[in-house]
C-alpha positions in Angstrom: 76.5 121.6 116.5 73.5 122.6 114.3 71.1 119.7 114.3 69.4 120.9 111.1 72.7 121.0 109.3 73.5 117.5 110.6 70.3 116.1 109.1 71.0 117.9 105.9 74.4 116.2 105.8 72.6 112.9 106.3 70.4 113.6 103.3 73.5 114.4 101.2 75.1 111.1 102.2 78.0 112.9 103.9 77.0 111.6 107.3 75.4 108.3 108.3 72.8 108.0 111.1 71.9 104.9 113.1 69.0 104.7 115.6 69.1 103.1 119.0 67.2 99.8 118.9 65.1 100.7 122.0 65.1 104.5 122.7 64.7 107.6 120.5 68.5 108.3 120.2 70.5 108.5 116.9 74.2 108.3 116.5 75.9 110.2 113.6 79.2 109.3 111.9 80.8 110.7 108.8 80.5 108.5 105.7 83.3 106.7 103.9 82.7 109.1 100.9 83.3 112.1 103.2 86.6 110.5 104.4 87.7 109.6 100.9 86.9 113.0 99.5 88.2 114.9 102.6 84.9 116.6 102.8 85.5 118.1 106.2 83.6 121.0 107.7 82.1 121.9 111.1 79.4 119.3 110.6 81.4 116.3 109.4 84.3 116.9 111.8 81.9 116.7 114.7 80.0 113.7 113.3 82.3 111.1 114.9 79.8 109.4 117.1 77.8 112.4 118.2 74.4 111.5 119.7 71.1 113.3 119.6 67.6 112.5 120.7 64.6 112.6 118.3 63.8 116.2 119.3 67.3 117.4 118.3 68.7 117.6 121.8 72.4 116.9 122.1 73.0 113.7 124.2 76.7 113.0 123.9 79.6 114.9 122.3 82.8 112.9 121.4 86.1 114.2 120.3 86.0 116.0 116.9 87.8 114.3 114.1 91.6 114.8 114.3 94.3 113.9 111.8 97.7 112.4 111.4 100.8 114.5 112.1 101.9 116.2 108.9 98.3 116.4 107.5 97.5 120.0 106.4 94.0 119.5 108.0 95.4 119.5 111.5 94.7 123.2 111.8 96.3 125.7 114.1 98.6 124.2 116.7 100.7 125.5 119.6 104.3 125.0 120.7 103.1 123.5 124.0 101.7 120.0 123.9 101.1 116.9 125.9 101.9 113.4 124.7 99.7 110.3 125.4 100.3 106.7 124.3 97.8 105.9 121.6 95.7 102.9 122.3 94.8 100.4 119.5 91.2 99.5 120.2 87.8 100.9 119.4 86.3 104.3 120.5 83.6 104.1 123.2 81.3 107.0 123.7 79.2 107.3 126.9 75.5 108.3 127.0 73.0 108.2 129.8 69.4 106.8 129.9 67.5 107.9 133.0 70.8 108.5 134.7 72.3 105.1 133.9 75.5 105.2 131.7 75.9 103.2 128.5 78.5 103.1 125.8 78.2 103.3 122.0 80.9 102.6 119.5 81.7 105.3 117.0 78.9 104.4 114.7 76.6 102.1 116.5 74.7 101.4 119.7 74.7 97.6 119.3 77.9 96.7 117.5 80.1 93.9 119.0 82.3 96.6 120.5 79.4 98.5 122.1 78.0 95.3 123.5 81.3 94.3 125.0 81.9 97.8 126.4 78.6 97.8 128.2 79.3 94.4 129.6 82.6 95.7 131.0 81.0 99.0 132.2 78.3 97.3 134.2 80.4 94.5 135.6 84.1 95.2 135.8 83.6 98.9 136.3 80.3 98.9 138.3 81.7 101.1 141.0 83.1 103.9 138.8 79.8 104.2 137.0 78.4 105.8 140.3 81.1 108.5 139.9 80.1 109.5 136.3 78.6 112.9 135.8 75.5 112.9 133.6 76.4 116.3 132.2 79.6 114.9 130.8 80.5 112.6 127.8 83.2 110.0 128.8 85.4 108.8 125.9 87.0 105.4 126.2 89.3 103.1 124.3 87.6 99.6 124.3 90.2 96.9 124.6 89.6 93.2 124.6 91.3 90.2 122.8 88.6 89.6 120.2 88.8 93.2 119.1 92.6 93.2 118.5 93.5 95.5 115.6 97.4 95.3 115.5 98.8 95.8 119.0 98.6 92.7 121.1 97.3 93.5 124.6 97.2 89.7 125.4 94.2 89.0 127.7 93.5 92.6 128.7 89.9 93.6 128.9 89.6 97.3 129.7 87.8 100.6 129.2 90.7 103.1 129.1 89.4 106.7 129.8 90.8 109.0 127.1 88.9 112.2 127.8 85.8 113.8 129.4 83.8 116.5 127.7 81.1 118.8 129.1 78.4 117.7 126.7 76.6 121.0 126.1 79.5 123.4 126.1 82.1 121.2 124.5 84.6 122.2 127.2 87.2 119.4 127.9 87.4 118.5 131.5 90.5 117.3 133.4 91.1 113.6 133.5 90.4 112.3 137.0 90.8 108.9 138.6 87.3 107.7 139.2 88.1 104.0 138.8 88.9 103.6 135.1 92.4 103.2 133.8 93.6 106.5 132.3 95.3 107.2 129.0 99.0 107.0 129.6 100.7 110.3 129.6 104.3 110.2 128.3 106.9 112.7 129.6 109.4 113.1 126.7 112.0 115.6 125.6 111.5 114.8 122.0 109.8 116.9 119.3 106.9 115.4 117.3 109.0 114.3 114.3 111.4 112.5 116.6 108.5 110.8 118.5 107.3 109.4 115.1 110.7 108.0 114.3 110.8 106.0 117.5 108.8 103.2 115.8 108.3 101.2 119.0 107.4 97.5 118.6 103.8 96.5 119.5 102.8 100.1 119.8 100.5 102.2 117.6 102.1 105.6 118.4 101.0 108.7 120.2 98.2 111.2 120.5 99.5 114.8 120.7 97.2 117.2 122.6 98.1 120.9 122.0 97.5 123.6 124.6 94.7 125.1 122.4 92.8 121.7 122.6 93.7 120.5 119.1 94.9 116.9 118.7 96.8 114.9 116.2 97.9 111.3 115.8 101.5 110.1 115.4 101.6 106.6 114.0 104.6 104.5 113.9 105.8 103.2 110.5 105.7 99.5 111.3 102.2 99.9 112.8 101.0 101.6 109.7 102.4 98.9 107.4 100.9 96.1 109.5 97.5 97.9 109.8 97.3 98.3 106.0 98.0 94.6 105.5 95.6 93.5 108.2 92.8 95.9 107.0 92.8 94.6 103.5 92.6 90.9 104.4 89.0 89.5 104.2 87.2 86.5 102.9 86.5 88.2 99.5 90.2 88.9 99.0 91.1 85.3 100.0 88.4 83.9 97.6 89.7 86.0 94.7 93.2 84.9 95.3 92.2 81.3 95.1 89.9 81.9 92.1 92.6 83.8 90.2 95.6 81.7 91.5 97.3 84.8 92.8 99.1 85.4 96.1 97.8 87.7 98.8 100.2 90.6 99.3 101.2 91.5 102.9 100.7 88.1 104.5 104.3 88.2 105.7 103.5 91.2 107.9 100.7 89.5 109.9 101.1 87.4 113.1 100.7 83.6 113.3 97.2 83.8 114.8 95.8 85.9 111.9 97.7 83.8 109.4 96.0 80.8 110.9 92.6 82.5 110.3 93.6 83.1 106.6 94.5 79.4 106.2 91.2 78.4 107.9 89.2 80.5 105.5 91.2 79.2 102.5 90.5 75.6 103.6 86.7 76.2 104.0 86.5 77.8 100.6 88.5 75.0 99.0 86.3 72.4 100.6 83.2 74.1 99.4 84.6 74.3 95.8 85.7 70.6 96.0 82.4 69.3 97.2 80.4 71.2 94.6 82.9 70.2 91.9 82.5 66.5 92.8 78.7 66.8 92.6 78.8 68.4 89.2 81.3 65.9 87.8 79.2 63.0 89.1 76.0 64.6 87.5 77.9 65.1 84.3 79.0 61.5 83.8 75.7 60.2 85.1 73.7 62.2 82.6 75.8 61.6 79.5 75.8 57.9 80.4 72.2 57.8 79.5 72.5 59.5 76.0 72.3 57.4 72.8 74.8 59.0 70.5 73.9 59.3 66.8 77.4 59.3 65.5 81.0 60.0 66.6 82.0 61.0 70.0 80.3 63.0 72.8 81.4 66.4 71.5 80.2 65.8 67.9 77.8 68.5 66.7 75.4 65.6 65.7 75.0 64.8 69.5 74.8 68.4 70.8 71.0 68.4 70.7 70.7 65.2 72.7 73.2 66.5 75.2 71.4 69.9 75.5 68.1 68.0 76.0 69.6 66.0 78.8 71.2 69.0 80.5 68.3 71.4 80.2 66.8 71.1 83.7 70.0 70.8 85.6 70.6 73.9 87.9 74.3 74.1 86.8 73.8 73.3 83.2 76.2 76.0 82.2 79.0 74.2 84.1 78.0 70.9 82.5 78.5 72.4 79.1 81.8 73.9 80.1 82.9 70.4 81.0 81.6 69.0 77.8 83.6 71.7 75.9 86.6 71.1 78.1 86.8 74.8 78.9 88.4 74.1 82.2 89.6 77.6 82.9 86.1 79.1 82.6 84.6 76.1 84.4 86.9 76.7 87.4 86.0 80.4 87.4 82.3 79.7 87.3 82.7 77.0 90.0 84.4 79.5 92.3 81.6 82.0 91.5 79.1 79.6 93.0 81.2 79.3 96.1 81.6 83.0 96.9 81.6 83.5 100.7 80.0 86.1 102.8 82.2 89.1 103.5 84.1 88.5 106.7 87.1 90.5 107.8 89.8 89.9 110.3 87.9 92.3 112.5 84.6 90.4 112.3 85.9 86.9 112.1 83.1 85.6 114.3 80.7 85.9 111.4 79.7 82.9 109.3 81.6 82.4 106.0 78.7 80.7 104.4 75.0 81.0 105.2 73.5 77.6 105.9 
């Protein structure tokens, strides 16, 4: 990997860089634009959690980006291959600081997943860390209940060792039992198309490792549908569905636990809207109660000036006028606009929906 080309890709917005909070390391990950535009080359393919120090020295080398079976970007493959069960967690990438191993997630040193991975590494896997070679990059699947994507591993908390790479040369090393659970190898007579059609319940699919070192992903159809549904569900989508009185598509595909989260978010948004609506309604009737009307009713043009004078200092005067004009559709939309929540996804549900 050419470090200068990597920095150039960062300048171009094709790669994102994040610094370690305490030491002069940076982790590089391809941008969403790169993924959307399929802007893949030797730099962006390698920028999948690769780590350098501030002098441009390579610290850790993860797997290069690999693609789904059937994608033309898979590249040259061989007839011989091995099959591994694909784990549905987060990628963990090892790095060493003064001989002590730590784990980063694919794009961060201090994400929730990285923090949990390091907790597991230095507690549950304390002995295996003594067997880790500082010349190698160890690649893990980080599994724990709060990080569930689609597959339900129940209460399992684990660092599953997926691969080991000699950091400087890029050579992939044999997987050895040093105390971590290993990626599960599957002995099967099936070809890859048949493997994909198996569509096993509560499984993501397989990783195919070809004899030339290339990899590809085989994802089951049901997993793909559920993942799409789960991935799109967030607080903004829920808020928009309530504001526009439209159903959220795909809810029938998610499990009861996540449906409960959706209902909880809906409830919190509705309470926020109700509380603000009650305050505005009370202010509206309190303010107009003190107006002396010249002629006719409240909405008479002759009284508009007196009403405007009364409303002028109220922070939600626009909403008060919408009530005055009985434009309830626009009033409701504006009311929801004042109750827009922070962005919280199913994958970051520990975040606060509203800032105090």
